[in-house]
N, C-alpha and C positions, 0 to 999 in steps of 0.2 A: 505495499499500499505507500504511493510513493506519500502523500502525506505525512502519515508517521517518521519519513526520512527526511522528510523538509521541513517538519516542525520542532524541530532541535537544530538546526543550521540559525546563526546568528546574523541580522541582516541589521547592521547600525543605524541605517537611517528610513530603510522601508519593512523594518520587521512585522510591523503591522499592515501594514500593506497585504505582506504576504501572507503572513495568518486570515485574512480575511480570503484571500482567493482561493485559499484550501481548504476554508470553511465552504466557497462556494461548491468548488470541484465534491466536496462530500456531498454536500446535498442533491447534487445531481446526480451524480453516482450511482448513490444510493436510494434515489427514487426512481430512476430507470430500472436499478435490479429489482427492487420491491414489484413496482408495477410489472413488471415485466415476466415473474415470477406468481406472483399473487403472495410471497415472501413478505415478511414487514420489514421497514427501511431498520428497521434493529439490529435484522442478521446483520448489517455495513457497518449502523453508530456503535454500536455499542461491546465491537473488540476492537471503534478506534477510542470511545471515548478510555476506555482501561488501560489504553496505551498510552495514553496522554495523560493518567494521572486524575482522572475528573469520581468525585467519590457515584458510589452504586447511586443514591438518590440521584445528584448531578445527572450521570446518564441514563438515568432513565427518563426522567423528566424532560434533559432537554432531546433523547429520541423524539420521546411522543412528540414534544413541541414539532421536531422537522415534520412529522412527520402528520401533524393534520394540516402542513401544508403540500406534501407532496402523494399524500395519501389521498386528500378530499378531490387534490388534481385525476388522481390517476381513476378513482370510482366515478366521477363525474364524465371524465374519457370514456371510459371505460363504461358508461351505462348510456350513452350518446351514437357509441359503437353499434349496441344490442339495439337500438330502437331504429338505429338507421338499417343493417342488415342483418338481424336475425328475430326480429320479433315476432316472426312468423316461422323459425326456425325451430323444428321437433326437437333437436339434438339441444339446443334452450329452453326448452319448456316449464324445466326447474328452476331456471336461474334467478327470478324474483322469489319466489316460494325457500330456497336454499337460504336466500341473502334475511327473507324475515322471518324465516326462524335460526338461524346463526346469531344475526345480528344482536336481534334479542333476548338470547339466552348467554349470549357472550359479556354484552353489555351490563346483564345480572352475576354474571364470573364476575366483571369489574370492580364494579361496589360493593360484592363477597366479599373479596381479597380484606378490601382499605375498610370495609366497616368493623370483620371480622378479628381483624389481622392477621390473618395468617401468612406466615414463612415459610421460605424453604427449605430454610434452618442450616443452609452454606452459601459459600461469597457468590455475588452474580456471576464471577468468572466464572465459576464451579458450572454452580448451577444451567447458563448458556452454553459450556462446553458442552456436558450432558448429553442436553436436549438436541444440539444443533448436532451432535456424530449421531444421537439415535436417528435424528428424524434425515439425515442426509444420504445412512447406510438403507434405510427403508428404503428410500425412494430408488435409487440405484440398484437393489437387490430387485424391484420390483418392476423393473427397466429389463435388465439384463438376465434374468434366471427364474423367473415370474411371467409368464405371458398371457396380458392381458390384452384382450380385443379392446382397442379405444373408442368409442363412440356406441357402444352396444348396449347402452344405459341412457333414457333421457326422461324418465319419470320416476319418481321418488316411491320407494315404496314404505309399507308403514315401520318396517326396520330400520331404511334411512332416518323417518323420521326420529325417532328415539336413539339414533348414533347422532344423529346433528346435532338434536339439544344437549346432549354429553356436550359432544367435539367444543359448543359455542357456551356452553357453561364452565367446564373446564379450563378451554384453551383461555377462555377470559380471564381466567385466574391465576394461570402462566404468562400471560399476557399483560397482566399489572405487577406482574415480579421482573420481568425481564426483556418489558415493550418487542417480545417478537411469540408467537405460539400457534395463535386460536387461526391466524391465514396459512402457516405450512401447514398445519393441522387438517384444513379442510381442504388443500392441494389434495396432499398426499390420499384421503380418504375418499376426491373425488374421483383421481386415478383410480384407483383399484378396485373402484365399484363399475370405472369403465367407462365413463361420463366423457364428455368431448373436453381435452382438456383446456381450450381456449376459455368453454363455458367454465371452467373448474380455478382457473387463473381470476376470471374477469369477477366471478361472484367471489375469492377471497379477497382482492383489491377494497372491495366494498364492503365486507363486514369488516375487514381490516378499520376501515374508515369510522363508519359506525363507534367502531371499540375505542379510538384513539379519539374519538369526539365526547366517550363516553367517561373516559380519564380522565378529559382535559380540565375541569371542575377541581381533582384533583391535586394534577399533578403541572395543571399553566393559571394556576390562581396564586392567592398570595401566598399561600402555604407550603406551594411547589419550588422546587428546587433547580429549576431550568436555568442554564446559562445562557441570557439571551444576546450576549454577545456572538456568540457560536449560532441563535438560531435565528437572526436576524440577516445574517449572510448564507447563511444555508436551507431556509425556508424558501425563500424564494427560491433560488435555484430549483428545488426541487419541485416545484410549482410544472418548471419546465419539462423535468425529466419526466413526472408522472401524467405528462398532453403525447412526451413523444412514443414515450413505451410500449403504449396497446400496437400503435403501427406497426414499431419494430414487430414487437411478438405475432401478426396474422404473416412474417416475413419469411417466419424462421422455422425450420422443418421441429414437430414436435418432441421426437424423440431427441435431438439434439439441446431442442429448449429442453426438456427434463432434464436433462444429461449435464448441462450446465444448472440448474437449480439445484440440481444433485450432489454435487461436485463442491459447488460454493458452499452450500451448507454445510457441508461434512470438512470442507477446511476452517468456515470459520470459527467449527467449532475443537479443532483440532490447535489452530491456534490463540485461540480464544482463552 
């Protein structure tokens, strides 16, 4: 990660400018990846913030702050993509249902964690690493060892409603602790079930945006610990990343997209 290298270099007269540019790049790259894969931007932001020495509270709140820009832009863009191109596509028939169900239960999970003070028991870095390693390996195993035909499911079944509710609630709790979680788990589940990969990604982006805004009063209010010097530069850049990501995703091979997602999550877990 280039910004981790340059962040430690001394710029006698232009250090602040360099820092601002790196924060802008961080927001752009993080949002593109988040909205391209369905994984929340925390997959990029948390390892960077850990290396930069931010406290756990600062890392989580700052990540939510940036995502409130990037994931919102991505959610709007993906929703417009759905309305313009796939509103009557049978493969996308469950799009709205998935968002409503998982978005609602994820918001409940966010607030359950906050009100009940549910903790992870270990440091943010360790929690993030184990979560990312498990998720990345699961996705890569699904791609190369378990043959599941994509696009062979479109309608939700009774078991899906139950599983999606569980994913939403506990994914919300995980997201509250790590600023990542519900989007990644949702994408993985939908891919395993054989739903359209692009629809899975779009659903995860919108759900993550809902989850981020559900957490906003906690992390972006007076009691939050967001580092606004980072958010004010990374956030607007994340809007650009959120807008262009859906266009990029439509031109990338499905297997390649899933491979990039799995490898990135795995690498972030290993280096985190």
